[in-house]
N, C-alpha and C positions, 0 to 999 in steps of 0.2 A: 287249836280250840276253835270251835264254831258256835254260833248262837242258836242253831236249830232252825233258823228262819231261812227260807229259800230266796234266791235271787229274784228280783222284780222283773227281769228281762224275760220276755215271752219264751217259753220252751226251755228255759234254763232251770235245771233242778239242783244246781250247786248251792251249798249253804253259804250264808254270809258270815264273814268274820265279825266278831264283836266290834272291832275297830272300824268296820265299814258299814255298820248298821245305819248310820245317818245317811249314807249314800244309797242304801237299799240294793246294793249289787254285790256279786261275788268278786273275788280278787281278779279273775280274768277279765270281767267286764269293766271293773274299775280301772285296770291297767289300759284297756282299750280306750275308755273315755279320757283318761288323763293324757294318753299319748296323742289323741286327736286334738285336745286343747293345747298341748305343748307344741305340736306341729303348726297349728294355726298361729300361735304367738311367735314362733320362730320365723314363719313366713312374713308376718307383719313387720318384725324387726328388720329382716333382710330387705324389705321393700321400703324401709324408712318411715313406715306408718306407725302411729302410736298404738300401744297396747293398754287396755283399760287397767288401772291400778289393781282393782279387785281380782281380775283374772291373773295378772302377773303375781300378785301376792299369794293367791291360791296355789298357783303352780309351784312357786318356790317352797311353800309349806309342805308340798307333797314329798319333798326330799326327806323330811323328818319321818313321814309315814314309811317311805320305802326303806330308809336305813333301819328303822325299828323293826319292820317286817323281816328284813334280812337277818338282823341280829338275833331276834327272838324266834325265828322260824316262822312266826306269824301266819301259819297256814300256807306258806310258800314252800312246801316240801317238794312240789313238782319242779323239776329242773328247768322246764320251759318258763314257768312263772318266775323263778329266781333270776333267770337270764333277763326276762322282761323288766323286773325290778331294777336290775343293774343297768340296763339300757335307759330306763327312765331316769335314774340318778345321773348317768352320763349326759343325757340330753338336758336335764335341769342345770347341770354344771355349765354346759355350753351356753344355755340361755343366760345364766347369771354372768358368765364371763363376757358375753356379747353386750349385755346391758352395762357392765362396768366400763368397757372400752368404747362404747358408742353413745354414751349419755342417753340412755333409753328414754324416749319421750312416752309418757303415759297420758291417757285421756282422763279427765276428771270422772270419778265414779258417780253414778246416779245419786248416791246418798250425799256426796259433797256438793253436787249441783243443787239438789233440793234444799240443803241446809243454807247455801249461799242465797238462794232465792227467797227463803223464809225470813231472812234478816231485813 
């Protein structure tokens, strides 16, 4: 099921899934953006540098989306996109496992810093 709204990425004519309407992109572009953010977080972890908590939390929450999309079909009828969803889940599991075993350090989010300064 699609929303009838087209992807916001230039020259992309694919429809946006209702579950991705807040992102404004089709499943393919969503997977691309999530993969880029995930790769950046994994690189920071491997370098021993902190990951912003908001970014880490957002990435981990994408596992719910990916699992739901796979279970419901969620517009992922394309075998390539199903494979990319599975790869995203695997990489998210790796990030979570890395964080568990390496006491992942996160930087304070901008919101928590602002709240602390307001006190």
